[in-house]
C-alpha positions in Angstrom: -7.1 -31.5 5.8 -5.8 -34.3 3.7 -6.9 -37.9 4.3 -3.3 -39.2 4.5 -2.4 -36.5 7.1 -5.5 -37.4 9.2 -4.7 -41.1 9.1 -1.2 -40.5 10.2 -2.2 -38.3 13.1 -5.0 -40.8 14.1 -2.6 -43.7 14.1 0.0 -41.8 16.3 -2.8 -40.8 18.7 -4.2 -44.3 19.1 -0.7 -45.8 19.5 0.2 -43.2 22.2 -3.1 -43.6 24.0 -2.8 -47.4 24.0 0.8 -47.3 25.4 -0.2 -44.9 28.2 -3.3 -46.9 29.1 -1.1 -50.1 29.1 1.4 -48.4 31.4 -1.5 -47.4 33.8 -2.8 -51.0 33.9 0.6 -52.3 34.6 1.1 -49.7 37.3 -2.2 -50.6 38.9 -1.1 -54.3 38.9 2.3 -53.4 40.3 0.7 -51.2 43.0 -1.4 -54.2 44.1 1.6 -56.5 44.3 3.5 -53.9 46.3 0.6 -53.5 48.8 0.5 -57.3 49.2 4.3 -57.4 49.8 4.1 -54.7 52.4 1.1 -56.4 54.1 3.0 -59.7 54.3 6.4 -58.2 55.2 5.4 -55.5 57.7 1.8 -56.3 58.5 0.4 -52.9 57.4 -2.0 -51.7 54.8 -2.3 -48.4 52.9 -5.3 -46.3 53.7 -7.1 -44.3 51.0 -5.7 -41.1 52.3 -2.2 -42.5 51.7 -1.2 -43.2 55.4 0.0 -46.6 56.6 -2.3 -48.5 59.0 -1.0 -51.5 61.0 -3.2 -54.6 61.1 -4.6 -55.8 64.4 -2.0 -57.3 66.7 0.9 -55.9 64.8 3.3 -53.3 65.9 3.9 -50.2 63.8 7.2 -50.3 61.9 9.7 -47.5 62.5 9.3 -44.0 61.1 11.9 -44.5 58.3 10.0 -47.5 56.9 6.6 -45.7 57.0 8.1 -42.7 55.3 9.7 -44.7 52.5 6.4 -46.7 52.0 4.4 -43.4 51.8 6.9 -41.9 49.3 6.6 -45.0 47.2 2.8 -44.9 47.0 2.9 -41.1 46.4 5.3 -41.6 43.6 2.8 -44.1 41.9 0.0 -41.5 42.3 2.1 -38.7 40.8 3.0 -40.9 37.9 -0.7 -41.9 37.3 -1.7 -38.1 37.5 1.0 -37.3 34.8 -0.1 -40.2 32.6 -3.8 -39.3 32.8 -3.0 -35.7 32.0 -0.9 -37.0 29.0 -4.0 -38.8 27.7 -6.2 -35.7 28.2 -3.6 -33.5 26.4 -3.4 -36.0 23.5 -7.2 -36.1 23.2 -7.6 -32.3 23.3 -4.8 -31.8 20.7 -6.2 -34.4 18.4 -9.8 -33.0 18.6 -8.5 -29.4 18.2 -6.5 -30.4 15.1 -9.7 -31.8 13.4 -11.8 -28.8 14.3 -9.3 -26.1 13.3 -8.4 -28.0 10.1 -12.0 -27.9 8.9 -12.1 -24.1 9.3 -11.0 -22.3 6.2 -10.5 -18.8 5.0 -10.6 -15.7 7.3 -11.9 -17.6 10.3 -8.9 -20.0 10.7 -7.0 -17.6 13.0 -10.1 -17.2 15.1 -10.5 -21.0 15.4 -6.9 -21.4 16.4 -7.2 -18.7 19.1 -10.4 -20.1 20.6 -8.9 -23.6 20.5 -6.0 -22.4 22.6 -8.2 -20.7 25.2 -10.5 -23.7 25.6 -7.7 -26.1 25.7 -6.1 -24.2 28.7 -9.5 -24.3 30.5 -10.0 -28.0 29.9 -6.4 -28.8 31.1 -6.9 -27.0 34.4 -10.3 -28.7 35.0 -9.0 -32.1 34.0 -6.0 -31.7 36.4 -8.2 -30.9 39.4 -10.4 -33.9 38.7 -7.5 -36.3 38.2 -5.8 -34.9 41.3 -8.9 -35.3 43.4 -9.2 -39.0 42.3 -5.7 -39.7 43.6 -5.8 -37.5 46.7 -9.4 -37.4 47.8 -8.4 -36.3 51.3 -7.0 -32.9 50.0 -9.8 -30.2 50.2 -10.0 -28.1 47.0 -12.4 -25.4 48.2 -9.6 -23.3 49.9 -7.5 -23.7 46.8 -10.4 -22.4 44.6 -11.0 -19.5 47.0 -7.4 -18.5 46.9 -7.4 -18.9 43.1 -10.4 -16.5 42.8 -8.6 -13.8 44.7 -5.5 -14.4 42.8 -7.4 -14.3 39.5 -8.9 -10.9 40.4 -5.5 -9.5 41.3 -4.0 -10.9 38.0 -7.0 -9.7 36.0 -6.5 -6.1 37.3 -2.8 -6.2 36.6 -3.4 -7.7 33.0 -6.3 -5.4 32.2 -4.7 -3.9 29.0 -3.4 -7.3 28.0 -6.8 -8.9 28.3 -8.4 -5.9 26.5 -6.0 -6.5 23.6 -6.8 -10.2 23.7 -10.7 -9.8 23.4 -10.3 -6.9 21.0 -8.0 -9.1 18.9 -10.7 -11.9 18.9 -13.3 -9.4 17.7 -11.0 -8.1 15.0 -10.1 -11.6 13.9 -13.7 -12.7 13.7 -14.9 -9.5 11.8 -11.8 -9.3 9.5 -12.2 -5.6 8.6 -8.8 -5.7 7.0 -6.1 -8.2 6.1 -2.4 -8.2 5.4 -1.6 -6.2 2.2 -4.6 -3.7 2.7 -4.0 0.0 2.8 -5.5 1.6 6.0 -5.8 5.3 6.9 -6.4 6.5 10.5 -9.0 9.2 10.1 -8.0 11.0 13.4 -4.4 11.6 12.5 -4.4 10.8 8.7 -1.7 8.2 9.3 -1.7 5.6 6.6 0.2 2.6 5.4 0.0 -1.0 4.3 -1.0 -3.7 6.9 1.9 -6.2 7.5 0.4 -8.5 10.1 -2.6 -8.9 12.4 -2.3 -10.7 15.7 -4.2 -11.1 19.0 -2.2 -8.3 20.5 -2.3 -5.7 17.7 -1.4 -4.9 14.0 1.7 -3.8 12.3 1.5 -1.1 9.6 4.3 -0.2 7.2 3.9 3.5 6.5 4.7 5.1 3.1 7.9 6.5 4.7 8.9 2.9 5.3 8.4 3.2 9.1 6.7 0.5 11.1 3.6 1.6 13.0 2.5 -0.8 15.9 -1.0 -0.4 17.3 -2.7 -2.5 20.1 -6.1 -3.9 19.4 -7.6 -2.1 22.3 -6.6 1.3 20.8 -7.5 0.1 17.3 -11.0 -0.8 18.3 -11.7 2.9 19.1 -10.3 4.4 15.9 -12.2 5.3 12.8 -10.4 3.6 10.0 -10.6 3.9 6.2 -9.7 0.6 4.5 -8.7 0.1 0.8 -8.7 -3.7 0.2 -5.8 -5.0 -1.9 -8.1 -7.1 -4.1 -10.5 -4.2 -4.9 -10.4 -1.5 -7.6 -10.0 1.6 -5.4 -10.6 5.0 -6.8 -8.3 8.1 -6.6 -8.9 11.8 -7.4 -6.2 14.0 -9.1 -6.8 17.8 -9.6 -5.6 20.3 -12.1 -6.9 23.5 -13.8 -6.9 25.3 -17.2 -7.7 28.7 -18.4 -11.3 29.6 -19.5 -10.3 30.2 -23.1 -9.9 26.4 -24.0 -12.7 24.1 -24.9 -13.8 21.7 -22.1 -14.8 18.9 -24.5 -11.4 19.0 -26.1 -9.7 19.1 -22.7 -11.6 16.1 -21.4 -10.7 14.0 -24.5 -6.9 14.9 -24.3 -6.6 14.2 -20.5 -8.7 10.9 -20.6 -6.6 9.4 -23.4 -3.4 10.4 -21.5 -4.5 9.0 -18.1 -5.6 5.6 -19.6 -2.0 4.9 -20.6 -0.5 5.4 -17.1 0.8 2.3 -15.4 -1.2 1.0 -12.5 -4.4 2.7 -13.9 -7.1 -0.1 -14.2 -8.2 -0.8 -17.8 -11.5 -2.3 -16.5 -13.1 1.1 -15.7 -12.6 4.2 -17.9 -11.2 7.2 -16.1 -13.6 10.1 -15.5 -12.5 13.7 -16.3 -15.0 16.3 -15.1 -15.3 20.0 -14.2 -14.9 20.3 -10.4 -15.5 24.1 -10.2 -15.4 27.3 -12.2 -12.7 29.0 -10.1 -11.4 32.6 -9.9 -8.4 31.9 -12.1 -9.8 29.2 -14.5 -11.6 25.9 -14.8 -10.9 23.5 -11.9 -10.8 19.8 -13.0 -10.7 16.5 -11.3 -9.6 13.1 -12.7 -11.1 10.0 -11.1 -9.3 6.8 -11.9 -9.1 3.3 -10.4 -5.9 1.7 -9.3 -4.8 -1.9 -9.7 -2.4 -1.7 -6.6 -3.6 1.0 -4.2 -0.4 0.8 -2.2 1.3 2.6 -5.2 -1.1 5.5 -5.4 1.5 8.2 -4.5 3.6 7.2 -7.5 0.6 6.9 -9.7 -0.7 10.3 -8.8 2.5 11.9 -9.5 2.8 10.1 -12.9 -0.7 11.2 -13.9 0.1 14.8 -13.1 3.2 14.5 -15.2 1.3 13.0 -18.2 -1.3 15.8 -18.0 1.3 18.5 -18.1 2.9 17.0 -21.2 -0.4 16.3 -22.9 -1.7 19.9 -22.3 1.6 21.4 -23.3 1.5 19.5 -26.6 -1.9 20.8 -27.4 -1.0 24.4 -26.4 -3.5 24.4 -23.5 -2.3 26.6 -20.6 -2.8 26.0 -16.9 -4.5 28.8 -14.9 -2.2 31.0 -12.9 -3.1 30.9 -9.2 -2.2 34.6 -8.6 -3.9 37.8 -7.6 -1.6 40.0 -9.6 -3.6 42.5 -11.7 -2.3 43.0 -15.2 -3.6 44.7 -18.3 -4.2 42.1 -21.0 -5.0 43.1 -24.5 -8.5 42.4 -25.6 -9.0 39.3 -27.8 -9.2 40.0 -31.5 -12.8 39.9 -32.6 -14.0 39.4 -36.1 -15.0 42.6 -37.8 -18.5 43.2 -39.0 -17.4 42.6 -42.6 -15.8 39.2 -41.7 -18.8 38.2 -39.7 -21.2 39.1 -42.6 -19.0 37.3 -45.1 -18.7 34.1 -42.9 -22.5 34.0 -42.3 -23.4 34.8 -45.8 -21.4 31.8 -47.1 -23.3 29.6 -44.7 -26.7 30.9 -45.7 -26.0 30.7 -49.4 -25.7 27.0 -49.0 -29.1 26.6 -47.4 -31.8 25.7 -50.0 -34.4 27.6 -48.0 -32.8 30.9 -48.8 -32.1 30.2 -52.5 -34.7 32.8 -53.7 -32.7 35.6 -51.9 -30.5 37.8 -53.8 -26.9 38.4 -52.7 -27.7 41.7 -51.1 -30.7 40.1 -49.2 -28.4 37.4 -48.0 -26.0 40.0 -46.6 -28.9 41.8 -44.9 -30.0 38.5 -43.3 -26.4 37.8 -42.2 -26.1 41.2 -40.4 -29.2 40.3 -38.3 -28.0 36.8 -37.4 -25.8 35.6 -34.5 -23.4 32.8 -34.0 -23.9 30.5 -30.9 -21.8 27.5 -29.6 -23.4 24.6 -27.6 -21.8 21.9 -25.5 -22.1 18.2 -26.2 -25.4 16.9 -24.8 -26.9 20.4 -24.5 -30.4 21.1 -25.9 -30.5 23.8 -28.6 -34.3 23.8 -28.8 -36.9 21.8 -26.8 -40.2 20.4 -28.0 -43.2 22.6 -27.1 -41.2 25.8 -26.6 -42.4 28.9 -28.4 -40.0 29.9 -31.1 -39.4 32.6 -33.7 -35.9 31.6 -34.9 -34.2 28.9 -37.0 -30.7 27.5 -36.9 -28.0 26.6 -39.5 -25.3 24.2 -38.4 -21.9 25.7 -39.1 -19.8 23.1 -37.3 -20.6 19.9 -35.4 -23.7 17.7 -35.4 -27.0 17.4 -33.7 -29.8 14.8 -33.1 -33.5 15.4 -33.4 -35.6 13.6 -30.8 -39.3 13.1 -30.1 -40.9 11.5 -27.0 -42.1 7.9 -27.5 -43.6 6.1 -24.4 -40.9 6.4 -21.7 -37.8 7.5 -23.7 -36.7 10.0 -26.3 -36.6 8.5 -29.8 -34.0 9.9 -32.2 -35.7 10.4 -35.6 -32.9 12.3 -37.5 -29.3 13.5 -37.3 -28.1 16.7 -38.9 -24.6 17.9 -39.6 -22.7 20.9 -41.0 -24.8 23.1 -43.5 -28.1 21.4 -42.4 -30.8 23.6 -40.8 -33.8 23.2 -38.4 -36.5 25.3 -36.8 -37.6 26.9 -40.0 -41.3 26.4 -39.2 -41.0 28.3 -35.9 -39.2 31.1 -37.8 -41.8 31.5 -40.5 -45.0 30.7 -38.6 -44.3 31.1 -34.9 -45.4 27.6 -34.2 -44.1 25.8 -31.0 -41.1 23.5 -31.5 -42.2 20.0 -32.7 -39.0 18.2 -31.6 -36.1 18.6 -29.3 -32.6 19.1 -30.9 -29.5 18.2 -28.9 -25.9 18.8 -29.8 -24.0 15.5 -30.1 -20.6 17.3 -29.9 -19.5 20.9 -29.6 -21.7 22.5 -32.2 -21.6 26.0 -33.7 -24.9 27.3 -35.2 -26.1 30.4 -37.0 -29.3 31.7 -35.3 -31.8 33.6 -37.6 -34.6 35.5 -35.9 -37.8 36.9 -37.1 -36.5 40.5 -36.8 -33.9 39.7 -39.4 -36.2 38.2 -42.0 -39.2 40.6 -41.7 -37.5 43.5 -43.5 -36.8 41.3 -46.5 -40.5 40.3 -46.8 -41.6 44.0 -46.6 -39.3 44.9 -49.6 -40.0 41.7 -51.6 -43.6 40.4 -50.9 -43.2 37.6 -53.6 -40.3 36.2 -51.5 -42.7 35.0 -48.9 -44.6 32.8 -51.5 -41.3 31.4 -52.9 -40.0 30.3 -49.4 -43.4 28.8 -48.6 -43.2 26.7 -51.8 -39.7 25.5 -50.9 -40.9 24.4 -47.4 -43.8 22.5 -48.9 -41.6 20.8 -51.5 -39.1 19.8 -48.7 -41.9 18.4 -46.6 -43.5 16.6 -49.5 -40.2 14.7 -50.1 -40.5 13.1 -46.7 -44.0 11.8 -47.4 -44.4 8.4 -49.1 -48.1 7.8 -49.0 -50.2 9.6 -51.6 -53.0 10.3 -49.1 -50.5 12.2 -46.9 -49.3 14.1 -50.0 -52.8 15.2 -50.7 -53.2 16.4 -47.1 -49.9 18.5 -47.4 -51.0 20.0 -50.7 -54.4 21.0 -49.3 -52.5 22.6 -46.3 -50.4 25.0 -48.5 -52.8 27.9 -48.3 -53.1 27.4 -44.6 -49.3 27.6 -44.1 -49.0 30.7 -46.2 -51.8 32.2 -44.3 -50.1 31.5 -41.0 -46.8 33.0 -42.3 -48.5 36.2 -43.4 -50.3 36.5 -40.1 -47.1 35.9 -38.0 -45.2 38.6 -39.9 -48.2 41.0 -39.8 -48.9 41.0 -43.6 -52.4 41.0 -45.2 
């Protein structure tokens, strides 16, 4: 409420009240003059109940004169009642204006409704009080008794209307939704955008551009889902792919595609995750946040379209939701020769196997396997028993050890690096946890693949042991620690022989 507006209304109120009071004063003065004139002219006075009373010794005037005099004084009383009611109305409206103007935000409509109800009650009470001052001889008790009976009858007749009124007051006070919010009725799944909220009910514009009108009494019994217009509301879109495609690659492709869609909020990154491993393929869900939830139908459709184009460009097929049985040709698998050649190339680049001849490398490759790990998946864990090592063929890993209340990363390895060699050669428990940072392919070498080489070439065991010690010595910077490792060489060789069963 601005100060200038308040001053303007205050001046109008004071001027109006002053004029009405002045008129009341003049009317009281005129009424006294009229009574004095009637007394002198006709010798009668006006009783408090409004009847004419002749003075002692005077004859009553004729009936016509008494009727005119009584009508005149009743006219004065009715005018005074109207003027006093005008003052009451002016005061209530001015006070109500000041109270409602100070209420801001969501409670303004509640304040306006309460002001109207209280004003009507005050008007009725004020009218009866003013009426009783002018007509004290009229009994009001029978009138109130009749009004009570009439009120009961009217209340029963207006039961639904009054229910809407009080339910509307509760809704206006709580403000569960506002114009522009998207609401969904859980019972019948009817949804739309709220257009208006009143004391009687709400109007909802459905997504078929139809107007749904609900009364407050019915609305108060419904379970409603509200998507506020000023909130980032989330949506889920589903799709599926065949099992033959990499999940990590699919996630990256779909996420990049969804982020470019109009009405998708840039404040929160969309989430692409596996919903289920279904009968026909991988079931996916995309969770995104909308800027304008009322447009979610169009946004969902556009996201599905972008996913189709993105997967089509990357040659990723959707799973076919069918029960048709068909004979599919088996996938082409690499032959044993190709497998041995591929693994041999990887092993030849590992310094640990430098002492091995080409034939020995091929024998080791035949006993090795290739494994693929997902991003974030642990390849080995600290403390586990182990009798194998790993060579990274594709991807990268991080090596972690526990420190206080978190896992500390002490090293990162990439293609052609290897880890777990101590567990392979000595059978010792894993000293660290190794986790794939991205989709990683490794060559796993087990004890059973290396033992035949040691049986044929006993000197190979000592050569590999020397390589391990030299590698560890490079990581040591303090001379005292270097001495400790040199003294430990016979112990490591002894452990290696004992693990492989050699004397």
